C-alpha positions as CSV (number, residue, x, y, z in Angstrom):
1,M,93.3,6.4,141.9
2,S,93.0,2.7,143.0
3,L,91.4,2.1,146.5
4,E,94.7,0.2,147.4
5,A,97.1,3.3,146.7
6,I,94.4,5.3,148.5
7,L,94.7,3.2,151.6
8,D,98.9,3.0,151.5
9,K,98.9,6.4,153.6
10,Y,97.3,4.4,156.7
11,P,97.7,3.9,159.9
12,R,98.5,7.9,160.6
13,E,98.2,10.1,163.2
14,I,95.6,13.1,163.7
15,V,95.4,15.8,165.7
16,V,92.1,17.3,166.8
17,K,90.7,19.8,169.0
18,S,93.1,20.4,172.4
19,G,95.8,19.0,170.7
20,F,94.3,15.4,171.3
21,R,96.1,12.9,169.5
22,C,94.8,9.3,167.9
23,Q,95.7,7.0,165.0
24,I,93.3,6.2,162.5
25,R,93.4,3.1,160.2
26,P,91.0,0.8,158.1
27,L,89.4,-1.8,160.3
28,E,91.4,-5.5,160.1
29,P,90.4,-8.8,161.0
30,A,92.2,-8.7,164.4
31,D,90.2,-5.7,165.5
32,E,87.2,-8.0,166.3
33,M,87.2,-8.0,169.9
34,A,88.0,-4.2,170.1
35,F,85.3,-3.3,167.6
36,H,82.6,-5.5,169.6
37,E,83.8,-3.4,172.7
38,F,83.6,-0.4,171.0
39,F,79.9,-0.8,170.1
40,L,79.2,-2.0,173.5
41,A,80.4,1.4,175.5
42,V,77.9,3.0,172.8
43,P,74.7,3.9,175.5
44,E,71.9,2.0,174.9
45,R,69.5,4.8,173.9
46,E,72.0,5.6,171.2
47,R,72.5,1.8,170.3
48,M,69.0,2.1,169.0
49,F,69.4,4.0,165.9
50,I,71.8,1.9,164.6
51,K,70.6,0.4,161.6
52,H,72.4,-3.5,163.0
53,R,72.5,-5.3,166.1
54,V,75.9,-4.3,167.0
55,T,75.9,-6.4,170.6
56,D,75.6,-9.6,168.5
57,P,79.2,-11.0,168.0
58,E,78.3,-12.7,165.0
59,I,77.5,-9.6,163.7
60,I,80.6,-7.7,164.1
61,H,82.5,-11.4,163.3
62,D,81.4,-11.2,160.0
63,W,82.2,-7.4,159.5
64,C,85.8,-8.3,160.4
65,Q,86.7,-11.1,159.1
66,N,84.6,-10.5,155.3
67,I,85.7,-7.0,155.0
68,D,85.4,-5.8,151.3
69,Y,86.6,-2.3,151.5
70,G,85.2,-1.4,148.0
71,R,82.1,-1.6,149.5
72,N,82.1,-1.0,153.0
73,L,85.6,0.8,154.3
74,P,85.3,1.4,158.2
75,L,88.0,3.7,159.4
76,L,88.9,3.6,162.9
77,A,90.4,5.9,165.3
78,F,92.5,4.5,168.1
79,A,93.7,6.2,171.8
80,D,94.5,4.7,175.0
81,G,95.3,1.1,173.4
82,K,90.9,0.9,172.2
83,I,89.2,1.9,169.2
84,I,87.2,5.4,170.2
85,G,85.4,6.4,166.8
86,D,84.3,4.5,163.7
87,A,83.5,6.4,160.3
88,T,82.6,4.2,157.3
89,L,82.2,4.9,153.9
90,H,79.2,2.6,152.1
91,Q,79.6,2.2,148.4
92,Q,77.0,0.4,145.7
93,L,79.2,-1.0,143.1
94,G,76.7,-1.1,140.8
95,G,73.4,0.4,140.3
96,W,71.9,4.0,139.8
97,K,73.7,5.1,143.4
98,R,77.3,3.8,142.2
99,H,78.6,7.6,142.1
100,I,77.1,8.0,145.7
101,G,78.8,6.6,149.1
102,R,77.1,6.9,152.2
103,V,78.9,8.2,155.4
104,S,78.1,7.0,158.9
105,V,80.0,7.6,162.0
106,L,80.1,6.8,165.7
107,V,82.4,8.0,168.5
108,H,83.1,6.7,171.9
109,P,81.5,8.3,174.5
110,Q,84.2,9.3,176.7
111,Y,85.8,10.8,173.6
112,R,82.9,13.2,172.2
113,G,83.5,16.8,171.9
114,R,86.8,16.6,170.6
115,G,86.2,17.1,166.8
116,L,86.7,13.3,166.2
117,A,83.8,12.9,164.4
118,R,84.1,15.7,162.2
119,A,88.1,14.8,161.5
120,L,87.0,11.1,160.5
121,V,83.8,12.1,158.4
122,A,86.6,14.8,156.6
123,E,89.0,11.7,155.8
124,L,86.3,9.9,154.2
125,L,85.3,12.2,152.2
126,D,88.5,13.0,150.9
127,I,88.9,9.1,149.9
128,A,85.4,9.2,148.6
129,R,86.8,12.0,146.1
130,M,89.7,9.9,145.3
131,S,88.0,7.3,144.6
132,G,85.7,8.8,142.3
133,L,82.4,9.0,143.6
134,E,80.8,12.2,142.9
135,R,78.1,12.6,146.0
136,A,77.7,11.9,149.7
137,E,74.4,10.9,152.0
138,A,74.4,10.3,155.3
139,E,71.5,9.4,157.0
140,F,69.8,10.5,160.4
141,I,67.0,10.0,162.9
142,G,65.2,13.3,163.6
143,E,66.7,13.4,167.1
144,Q,70.5,13.2,165.7
145,Q,70.5,17.0,165.9
146,Q,74.1,17.2,167.1
147,A,75.1,14.7,164.3
148,M,73.4,16.5,161.6
149,K,75.3,19.7,162.3
150,V,78.7,18.3,162.4
151,F,77.9,16.8,158.9
152,G,76.5,20.5,157.9
153,L,79.6,22.3,159.1
154,L,81.4,19.8,156.6
155,G,79.1,20.7,153.6
156,F,76.2,18.5,153.8
157,T,72.4,20.0,153.4
158,P,69.3,18.5,153.9
159,L,67.9,16.5,151.1
160,L,64.6,15.3,152.5
161,Q,63.1,14.6,155.7
162,V,59.8,12.2,156.2
163,Q,58.0,12.1,159.3
164,D,57.5,8.8,161.3
165,Y,59.5,6.9,158.4
166,V,62.1,4.7,160.4
167,K,61.6,2.9,163.5
168,D,64.6,2.1,166.1
169,M,65.3,-1.4,167.4
170,Q,62.4,-0.7,170.2
171,A,59.7,-0.4,167.3
172,I,59.1,3.4,167.9
173,A,59.0,5.7,164.8
174,H,61.3,8.7,164.2
175,D,61.6,11.2,161.1
176,Y,63.9,10.0,158.8
177,V,66.5,13.0,157.4
178,L,68.5,12.4,154.5
179,M,71.5,15.1,153.5
180,G,73.7,14.9,150.6
181,L,77.1,16.5,149.7
182,V,78.4,17.1,146.1
183,L,82.3,16.0,146.0
184,K,84.4,18.4,144.1
185,T,87.5,16.7,143.2
186,D,91.2,18.8,143.4
187,E,90.9,19.5,139.7
188,E,87.2,21.4,140.2
189,Y,88.8,23.4,143.0
190,A,91.7,24.1,140.6
191,G,89.2,25.6,138.4
192,M,87.8,27.8,140.8
193,E,90.6,30.2,141.2
């Protein structure tokens, strides 16, 4: 299925725990200021684990003004007039990992515990399946136990853990954890009856 056809279903509303409702849609250029504010709301200790310096307005500007959904598809959640969650499907368009999508997710601190991260990742996994990807992976710092639990509930399993392999933005070493999931298509599910 083409990416354009897949994205035609957005924006749309989702309902998570306790009936909390929010709207989800892909990132748009006009989201630049709100996207930057979203990252600034993340506690500094957590931002250390993000691969990019998301407090730098130039990085956010580049992401918002040079959107390529085929490579990076950021799916945003909105409530109360602001961005409250971001889950991104990262893809390699060629090479030996072209069949694997990498998924990352971050939820605004005030909106955690409602199942939003799980809902956003599940939505991205559906997009990955419809896009023809065969596997999904997610990377973690060893201390991100809660995030790994959420991904585990969605079927991800640990693929590897390497002690003191990565360094956060403060140059402190942490364990690296890679989790993976084999994506089944609708046709494969239909054959399991």
